[in-house]
DOTI-873597 format. One record per residue (C-alpha): residue in three letters; x, y negated, z; residue number from 1. Coordinates in nm, 4 decimals, decimal comma, padded with zeros to 6 digits. Layout:
type | px | py | pz | seq
ALA | X | Y | Z | NUM;
...
END
This chain:
type | px | py | pz | seq
MET | -06,7993 | -11,0549 | 08,0085 | 1;
ASP | -06,4892 | -10,9317 | 08,1855 | 2;
GLU | -06,2043 | -11,1695 | 08,2622 | 3;
ASN | -05,9593 | -11,0126 | 08,0132 | 4;
ARG | -06,2081 | -11,0366 | 07,7266 | 5;
ALA | -06,2941 | -11,3986 | 07,8127 | 6;
GLY | -05,9263 | -11,4917 | 07,8278 | 7;
ILE | -05,8490 | -11,3342 | 07,4899 | 8;
LEU | -06,1465 | -11,5078 | 07,3258 | 9;
GLN | -06,0492 | -11,8402 | 07,4795 | 10;
GLU | -05,6921 | -11,8048 | 07,3551 | 11;
SER | -05,8270 | -11,7033 | 07,0126 | 12;
ASN | -06,0341 | -12,0240 | 06,9959 | 13;
ARG | -05,7257 | -12,2275 | 07,0847 | 14;
ILE | -05,5246 | -12,0593 | 06,8083 | 15;
ILE | -05,8046 | -12,1157 | 06,5556 | 16;
SER | -05,8176 | -12,4861 | 06,6508 | 17;
LYS | -05,4450 | -12,5156 | 06,5742 | 18;
LEU | -05,5011 | -12,3429 | 06,2432 | 19;
GLN | -05,7849 | -12,5835 | 06,1622 | 20;
LEU | -05,5610 | -12,8846 | 06,2270 | 21;
LEU | -05,2863 | -12,7428 | 06,0084 | 22;
SER | -05,5390 | -12,6707 | 05,7341 | 23;
ALA | -05,6552 | -13,0323 | 05,7455 | 24;
TYR | -05,2950 | -13,1574 | 05,7500 | 25;
PHE | -05,1725 | -12,9636 | 05,4465 | 26;
GLY | -05,4988 | -12,9676 | 05,2513 | 27;
GLU | -05,4025 | -12,6305 | 05,1019 | 28;
ASP | -05,6926 | -12,4170 | 04,9862 | 29;
ILE | -05,5195 | -12,0943 | 05,0936 | 30;
ILE | -05,4712 | -12,2177 | 05,4507 | 31;
TYR | -05,8346 | -12,3243 | 05,4694 | 32;
ARG | -05,9480 | -11,9823 | 05,3470 | 33;
ILE | -05,7252 | -11,8134 | 05,6048 | 34;
TYR | -05,8743 | -12,0406 | 05,8709 | 35;
LEU | -06,2292 | -11,9459 | 05,7664 | 36;
ARG | -06,1444 | -11,5766 | 05,7536 | 37;
THR | -05,9791 | -11,5969 | 06,0962 | 38;
GLN | -06,2974 | -11,7534 | 06,2325 | 39;
VAL | -06,4995 | -11,4650 | 06,0877 | 40;
ILE | -06,2678 | -11,2142 | 06,2566 | 41;
HIS | -06,2948 | -11,3986 | 06,5845 | 42;
GLN | -06,6756 | -11,4096 | 06,5674 | 43;
LEU | -06,6847 | -11,0407 | 06,4820 | 44;
PHE | -06,5035 | -10,9573 | 06,8059 | 45;
GLU | -06,6995 | -11,2165 | 07,0009 | 46;
LYS | -07,0376 | -11,0698 | 06,8955 | 47;
SER | -06,9393 | -10,7025 | 06,9026 | 48;
GLU | -06,8509 | -10,6057 | 07,2544 | 49;
ASP | -06,7977 | -10,2463 | 07,1443 | 50;
LEU | -06,4887 | -10,3523 | 06,9491 | 51;
ASP | -06,1557 | -10,3322 | 07,1277 | 52;
ILE | -06,0863 | -10,6968 | 07,2181 | 53;
ASN | -05,7166 | -10,6174 | 07,2412 | 54;
LYS | -05,7118 | -10,5757 | 06,8636 | 55;
LEU | -05,8065 | -10,9440 | 06,8298 | 56;
GLU | -05,5134 | -11,0346 | 07,0496 | 57;
LEU | -05,2902 | -10,8041 | 06,8439 | 58;
PHE | -05,4140 | -10,9651 | 06,5212 | 59;
HIS | -05,3174 | -11,3106 | 06,6417 | 60;
LEU | -04,9841 | -11,1928 | 06,7764 | 61;
GLN | -04,8925 | -11,0100 | 06,4594 | 62;
PHE | -05,0127 | -11,2700 | 06,2126 | 63;
THR | -05,1791 | -11,5932 | 06,3201 | 64;
ALA | -04,9277 | -11,7098 | 06,5818 | 65;
THR | -04,6305 | -11,6497 | 06,3530 | 66;
MET | -04,8056 | -11,8196 | 06,0620 | 67;
ILE | -04,8862 | -12,1215 | 06,2796 | 68;
GLU | -04,5241 | -12,1416 | 06,3933 | 69;
LEU | -04,4109 | -12,1294 | 06,0306 | 70;
LEU | -04,6548 | -12,4007 | 05,9233 | 71;
GLN | -04,5543 | -12,6197 | 06,2176 | 72;
LYS | -04,1907 | -12,5862 | 06,1163 | 73;
ILE | -04,2770 | -12,6913 | 05,7618 | 74;
LYS | -04,4861 | -12,9802 | 05,8975 | 75;
LYS | -04,2016 | -13,0968 | 06,1207 | 76;
GLY | -03,9565 | -13,0883 | 05,8298 | 77;
ASN | -04,1976 | -13,2786 | 05,6066 | 78;
GLU | -04,2555 | -13,5423 | 05,8720 | 79;
ARG | -03,8803 | -13,5825 | 05,9127 | 80;
ASN | -03,8479 | -13,6413 | 05,5382 | 81;
VAL | -04,1362 | -13,8879 | 05,5467 | 82;
THR | -03,9646 | -14,0743 | 05,8304 | 83;
LEU | -03,6531 | -14,1048 | 05,6153 | 84;
LEU | -03,8652 | -14,2480 | 05,3335 | 85;
TYR | -04,0228 | -14,5041 | 05,5659 | 86;
GLU | -03,6758 | -14,6000 | 05,6900 | 87;
GLU | -03,5573 | -14,6456 | 05,3318 | 88;
ILE | -03,8634 | -14,8587 | 05,2544 | 89;
GLU | -03,7911 | -15,0722 | 05,5617 | 90;
LEU | -03,4262 | -15,1169 | 05,4606 | 91;
ASN | -03,5373 | -15,2195 | 05,1116 | 92;
ASN | -03,7835 | -15,4685 | 05,2611 | 93;
GLN | -03,5065 | -15,6154 | 05,4743 | 94;
LEU | -03,2842 | -15,6490 | 05,1687 | 95;
ILE | -03,5680 | -15,8135 | 04,9741 | 96;
ALA | -03,6154 | -16,0619 | 05,2594 | 97;
GLN | -03,2417 | -16,1350 | 05,2677 | 98;
ILE | -03,2315 | -16,1931 | 04,8933 | 99;
LYS | -03,5283 | -16,4267 | 04,9157 | 100;
ASP | -03,3570 | -16,6159 | 05,1982 | 101;
VAL | -03,0443 | -16,6472 | 04,9845 | 102;
HIS | -03,2616 | -16,7598 | 04,6945 | 103;
LEU | -03,4001 | -17,0390 | 04,9108 | 104;
THR | -03,0440 | -17,1315 | 05,0060 | 105;
ARG | -02,9468 | -17,1256 | 04,6379 | 106;
GLU | -03,2330 | -17,3633 | 04,5609 | 107;
ALA | -03,0931 | -17,5951 | 04,8286 | 108;
PHE | -02,7491 | -17,5581 | 04,6688 | 109;
GLU | -02,8827 | -17,6499 | 04,3245 | 110;
LEU | -03,0523 | -17,9566 | 04,4688 | 111;
GLY | -02,7358 | -18,0380 | 04,6642 | 112;
LYS | -02,5313 | -18,0231 | 04,3415 | 113;
GLN | -02,7477 | -18,2934 | 04,1865 | 114;
LYS | -02,7244 | -18,5170 | 04,4930 | 115;
GLN | -02,3490 | -18,4618 | 04,5219 | 116;
SER | -02,2984 | -18,5514 | 04,1562 | 117;
LEU | -02,4774 | -18,8820 | 04,2145 | 118;
LYS | -02,2671 | -18,9484 | 04,5232 | 119;
ILE | -01,9429 | -18,8782 | 04,3370 | 120;
ASN | -02,0407 | -19,0923 | 04,0386 | 121;
ASN | -02,1431 | -19,3825 | 04,2620 | 122;
SER | -01,8297 | -19,3437 | 04,4727 | 123;
LEU | -01,6065 | -19,3490 | 04,1647 | 124;
ARG | -01,7811 | -19,6628 | 04,0386 | 125;
HIS | -01,7169 | -19,8293 | 04,3742 | 126;
LEU | -01,3565 | -19,7050 | 04,3710 | 127;
TYR | -01,3084 | -19,8572 | 04,0266 | 128;
GLN | -01,4529 | -20,1847 | 04,1517 | 129;
THR | -01,2308 | -20,1971 | 04,4611 | 130;
LEU | -00,9229 | -20,1187 | 04,2498 | 131;
SER | -01,0223 | -20,3930 | 04,0062 | 132;
ASP | -01,0832 | -20,6398 | 04,2877 | 133;
GLY | -00,7734 | -20,5320 | 04,4771 | 134;
THR | -00,9675 | -20,4747 | 04,7984 | 135;
SER | -00,9363 | -20,1943 | 05,0515 | 136;
ASP | -01,3106 | -20,1456 | 05,0943 | 137;
TYR | -01,4262 | -19,7917 | 05,1633 | 138;
PRO | -01,5705 | -19,6738 | 04,8295 | 139;
PHE | -01,7314 | -19,3412 | 04,9162 | 140;
SER | -02,0989 | -19,2654 | 04,9652 | 141;
LYS | -02,2182 | -19,1610 | 05,3087 | 142;
ASN | -02,1531 | -18,7943 | 05,4027 | 143;
ILE | -01,9783 | -18,7242 | 05,0725 | 144;
ASN | -01,8017 | -18,4214 | 05,2187 | 145;
PHE | -02,1122 | -18,2674 | 05,3728 | 146;
PHE | -02,1908 | -18,0791 | 05,0520 | 147;
SER | -01,8737 | -17,8689 | 05,0503 | 148;
ALA | -01,8880 | -17,8184 | 05,4254 | 149;
ARG | -02,2388 | -17,6728 | 05,3940 | 150;
PHE | -02,2096 | -17,4635 | 05,0789 | 151;
ALA | -01,8432 | -17,3640 | 05,0370 | 152;
ALA | -01,8709 | -17,0444 | 05,2380 | 153;
ASP | -02,1492 | -16,8989 | 05,0220 | 154;
PHE | -02,1144 | -17,0614 | 04,6805 | 155;
PHE | -01,7541 | -17,1692 | 04,6205 | 156;
LEU | -01,5240 | -16,9320 | 04,4326 | 157;
ASN | -01,2076 | -16,7957 | 04,5911 | 158;
ILE | -00,8807 | -16,8848 | 04,4198 | 159;
ASP | -00,5185 | -16,8117 | 04,5081 | 160;
ALA | -00,2732 | -17,0631 | 04,6460 | 161;
ASP | -00,0833 | -17,0874 | 04,3149 | 162;
LEU | -00,3910 | -17,2000 | 04,1245 | 163;
LEU | -00,4753 | -17,4450 | 04,4015 | 164;
ALA | -00,1264 | -17,5892 | 04,3765 | 165;
ARG | -00,1490 | -17,6263 | 03,9966 | 166;
LEU | -00,4863 | -17,7980 | 04,0177 | 167;
THR | -00,3774 | -18,0479 | 04,2848 | 168;
GLN | -00,0271 | -18,1427 | 04,1729 | 169;
TYR | 00,0308 | -18,4839 | 04,0177 | 170;
VAL | 00,2955 | -18,7372 | 03,9275 | 171;
VAL | 00,2908 | -19,0354 | 04,1595 | 172;
SER | 00,3545 | -19,2809 | 03,8772 | 173;
GLU | 00,0426 | -19,1569 | 03,6963 | 174;
VAL | -00,2095 | -19,2317 | 03,9712 | 175;
TYR | -00,3781 | -19,5265 | 04,1340 | 176;
SER | -00,3251 | -19,5281 | 04,5089 | 177;
HIS | -00,5926 | -19,6874 | 04,7223 | 178;
ALA | -00,6263 | -19,7155 | 05,0962 | 179;
HIS | -00,8968 | -19,4487 | 05,0886 | 180;
ALA | -00,8299 | -19,2476 | 04,7710 | 181;
VAL | -00,5866 | -19,1406 | 04,5007 | 182;
ILE | -00,7077 | -19,1130 | 04,1399 | 183;
GLN | -00,5296 | -19,0316 | 03,8167 | 184;
ARG | -00,5043 | -19,3354 | 03,5874 | 185;
LYS | -00,6099 | -19,1373 | 03,2795 | 186;
LEU | -00,9096 | -18,9999 | 03,4700 | 187;
MET | -01,0243 | -19,3479 | 03,5664 | 188;
GLY | -00,9993 | -19,4525 | 03,2024 | 189;
LEU | -01,2180 | -19,1583 | 03,0944 | 190;
LEU | -01,4705 | -19,2345 | 03,3669 | 191;
CYS | -01,5047 | -19,5913 | 03,2446 | 192;
LYS | -01,5327 | -19,4734 | 02,8849 | 193;
HIS | -01,8076 | -19,2245 | 02,9698 | 194;
GLU | -01,9827 | -19,4596 | 03,2122 | 195;
PHE | -01,9161 | -19,2384 | 03,5153 | 196;
LYS | -02,1576 | -18,9739 | 03,3909 | 197;
THR | -02,0386 | -18,6444 | 03,5364 | 198;
ALA | -02,1938 | -18,3426 | 03,7034 | 199;
PHE | -02,0785 | -18,0881 | 03,9575 | 200;
TYR | -01,9414 | -17,7831 | 03,7753 | 201;
CYS | -01,8260 | -17,5462 | 04,0515 | 202;
GLY | -01,6559 | -17,5328 | 04,3883 | 203;
LEU | -01,3296 | -17,3581 | 04,4705 | 204;
LYS | -01,1743 | -17,2497 | 04,7978 | 205;
SER | -00,8400 | -17,1128 | 04,9064 | 206;
GLY | -00,8202 | -17,0327 | 05,2751 | 207;
THR | -00,9616 | -17,3357 | 05,4529 | 208;
VAL | -00,9007 | -17,5699 | 05,1586 | 209;
VAL | -01,1900 | -17,6582 | 04,9285 | 210;
ILE | -01,2022 | -17,8552 | 04,6061 | 211;
GLU | -01,4892 | -17,9551 | 04,3828 | 212;
ILE | -01,4767 | -17,9533 | 04,0023 | 213;
TYR | -01,6798 | -18,1953 | 03,7925 | 214;
LYS | -01,7487 | -18,2051 | 03,4201 | 215;
PHE | -01,8138 | -18,5040 | 03,1970 | 216;
LEU | -02,1650 | -18,4739 | 03,0611 | 217;
ASP | -02,0841 | -18,5406 | 02,6962 | 218;
THR | -01,7414 | -18,3771 | 02,6610 | 219;
ASP | -01,5544 | -18,0684 | 02,7751 | 220;
ARG | -01,3302 | -18,2529 | 03,0176 | 221;
TYR | -01,3053 | -18,1739 | 03,3858 | 222;
PHE | -01,1613 | -18,3213 | 03,7012 | 223;
ILE | -01,1205 | -18,2148 | 04,0601 | 224;
TYR | -01,2181 | -18,3819 | 04,3821 | 225;
TYR | -01,0041 | -18,2737 | 04,6776 | 226;
PRO | -01,2166 | -18,3841 | 04,9782 | 227;
SER | -00,9568 | -18,3587 | 05,2538 | 228;
ARG | -00,7159 | -18,5796 | 05,0535 | 229;
SER | -00,9717 | -18,7963 | 04,8703 | 230;
LEU | -00,7846 | -18,6990 | 04,5541 | 231;
PHE | -00,9221 | -18,7121 | 04,1975 | 232;
LEU | -00,7281 | -18,5479 | 03,9125 | 233;
LEU | -00,7970 | -18,4280 | 03,5610 | 234;
CYS | -00,7576 | -18,0538 | 03,5196 | 235;
ASP | -00,6772 | -17,8222 | 03,2319 | 236;
GLU | -00,9851 | -17,7432 | 03,0272 | 237;
ALA | -00,8909 | -17,3793 | 02,9504 | 238;
GLU | -00,8106 | -17,3026 | 03,3118 | 239;
VAL | -01,1359 | -17,4476 | 03,4389 | 240;
GLN | -01,3417 | -17,2697 | 03,1736 | 241;
ALA | -01,1762 | -16,9412 | 03,2747 | 242;
ILE | -01,2816 | -17,0104 | 03,6318 | 243;
GLY | -01,6331 | -17,0904 | 03,5120 | 244;
GLU | -01,6574 | -16,7649 | 03,3210 | 245;
ALA | -01,5696 | -16,5776 | 03,6401 | 246;
ARG | -01,8670 | -16,7276 | 03,8203 | 247;
PRO | -02,1005 | -16,4394 | 03,9077 | 248;
GLU | -02,4350 | -16,4305 | 03,7336 | 249;
THR | -02,7164 | -16,3713 | 03,9767 | 250;
GLY | -02,9955 | -16,1299 | 03,9045 | 251;
ASP | -03,1777 | -16,1680 | 04,2313 | 252;
GLN | -03,5244 | -16,1546 | 04,0790 | 253;
THR | -03,4388 | -15,8351 | 03,8936 | 254;
ILE | -03,3004 | -15,6785 | 04,2094 | 255;
VAL | -03,6107 | -15,7751 | 04,4063 | 256;
GLU | -03,8376 | -15,6281 | 04,1396 | 257;
GLU | -03,6340 | -15,3059 | 04,1306 | 258;
LEU | -03,6509 | -15,2722 | 04,5085 | 259;
GLN | -04,0240 | -15,3424 | 04,5118 | 260;
ASN | -04,0821 | -15,0846 | 04,2370 | 261;
LYS | -03,8718 | -14,8341 | 04,4269 | 262;
ASN | -04,0748 | -14,8960 | 04,7418 | 263;
ASP | -04,3968 | -14,8461 | 04,5458 | 264;
HIS | -04,2628 | -14,5142 | 04,4165 | 265;
LEU | -04,1526 | -14,4061 | 04,7637 | 266;
GLN | -04,4875 | -14,5058 | 04,9136 | 267;
ALA | -04,6746 | -14,3107 | 04,6451 | 268;
SER | -04,4644 | -13,9994 | 04,7077 | 269;
ILE | -04,5069 | -13,9985 | 05,0862 | 270;
GLN | -04,8382 | -13,8105 | 05,0920 | 271;
ALA | -04,7102 | -13,5424 | 04,8547 | 272;
ILE | -04,3925 | -13,4964 | 05,0587 | 273;
LYS | -04,5875 | -13,5012 | 05,3853 | 274;
THR | -04,8019 | -13,2049 | 05,2793 | 275;
SER | -04,5547 | -13,0248 | 05,0526 | 276;
MET | -04,5043 | -12,6511 | 05,0907 | 277;
PRO | -04,2496 | -12,4153 | 04,9307 | 278;
ASN | -04,4120 | -12,1984 | 04,6668 | 279;
ASP | -04,2703 | -11,8818 | 04,8286 | 280;
ILE | -04,4633 | -11,9628 | 05,1446 | 281;
ARG | -04,7789 | -12,0281 | 04,9455 | 282;
VAL | -04,7451 | -11,6897 | 04,7745 | 283;
LEU | -04,6868 | -11,5157 | 05,1064 | 284;
LEU | -04,9949 | -11,6796 | 05,2596 | 285;
GLY | -05,1967 | -11,5606 | 04,9632 | 286;
GLU | -05,0841 | -11,2038 | 05,0301 | 287;
HIS | -05,1816 | -11,2364 | 05,3935 | 288;
TYR | -05,5213 | -11,3669 | 05,3002 | 289;
LYS | -05,5800 | -11,0631 | 05,0828 | 290;
LYS | -05,4908 | -10,8334 | 05,3733 | 291;
ILE | -05,7178 | -10,9973 | 05,6290 | 292;
SER | -05,9987 | -11,0070 | 05,3711 | 293;
ASP | -05,9819 | -10,6278 | 05,3337 | 294;
ILE | -06,2942 | -10,4732 | 05,4779 | 295;
ASN | -06,0783 | -10,2082 | 05,6449 | 296;
PHE | -05,8365 | -10,4533 | 05,8026 | 297;
LEU | -05,9179 | -10,3377 | 06,1588 | 298;
GLN | -05,8203 | -09,9859 | 06,0817 | 299;
ASN | -05,5024 | -10,1054 | 05,9112 | 300;
LEU | -05,4108 | -10,3664 | 06,1689 | 301;
SER | -05,0701 | -10,2117 | 06,2291 | 302;
ALA | -04,9887 | -10,2765 | 05,8643 | 303;
PHE | -04,9481 | -10,6432 | 05,9520 | 304;
ASP | -04,6082 | -10,5625 | 06,1030 | 305;
ALA | -04,4294 | -10,5716 | 05,7662 | 306;
GLN | -04,5909 | -10,9016 | 05,6666 | 307;
THR | -04,5164 | -11,0467 | 06,0092 | 308;
ASN | -04,1507 | -10,9589 | 05,9699 | 309;
ILE | -04,1466 | -11,1481 | 05,6399 | 310;
LEU | -04,2974 | -11,4541 | 05,8094 | 311;
LYS | -04,0437 | -11,4374 | 06,0900 | 312;
THR | -03,7653 | -11,4093 | 05,8351 | 313;
MET | -03,8964 | -11,7256 | 05,6705 | 314;
LEU | -03,8722 | -11,9040 | 06,0046 | 315;
ASN | -03,5026 | -11,8233 | 06,0285 | 316;
THR | -03,3984 | -11,9309 | 05,6770 | 317;
ASP | -03,3405 | -12,2601 | 05,5019 | 318;
ILE | -03,6242 | -12,2025 | 05,2544 | 319;
ILE | -03,8277 | -12,4654 | 05,4394 | 320;
END
């Protein structure tokens, strides 16, 4: 076997190997049939030394190489789209993880609300006792302000300075003043009447100032606790209820489920997108297969020029 013939056959085998890989990648029947037919053509030249080996080289140059380049371009585009899908899935997973982290923090907040309510109720009982006894004992539970310091940033509602001023203003003659606290007289009377049974309702913040709002368990009455001033005041029921209605409802579980369902859909579509092929290309490949399956294809080898030009045109358009 002369060197030129051996080189052309070797290059032909290399081209056929590429075609085999692309056939396996796309899983398209038409590509597999072209691959098989190309093998038959190669073997025909390999076994028939009387055939002009240069025609095999011409066949690959006119058709196979261009087709491989086209399929590789489609493959590259598909893989780029798949990468985008994986990136979207990863972003969704990160968001799911963040929501779950927030959910854990919210669980801590809900537990903290219960503990803070107990602290406030106990503190107010002790404040009542010290006022009754006329002592200056410190009435507050340990770390009573830790709750707002921990959760205000994430769970307290923003209000403007005007609302803050309205909620915290009082008439000096209408409050009890203690060495460690100031409490509205009417509020203390209601607390005694309702046996100091209140619960945390919501937290508010304006700039660096935070206040906590509490609700009596068996009536629609509310009061504020202003931690930095140890101030307790009744507040307007309508105004507080309006604030309560503005509290955002959380649908974290729904969001998580939607993101998980979306990821499932994206994951299921990856294989189809990875191996997708424009129908125009599929039709063109079918036409090529018919040509190379023609028993007289060797005699009409030059006729591949027109089809090759179509393939090259495909390479230079946005159809893929």
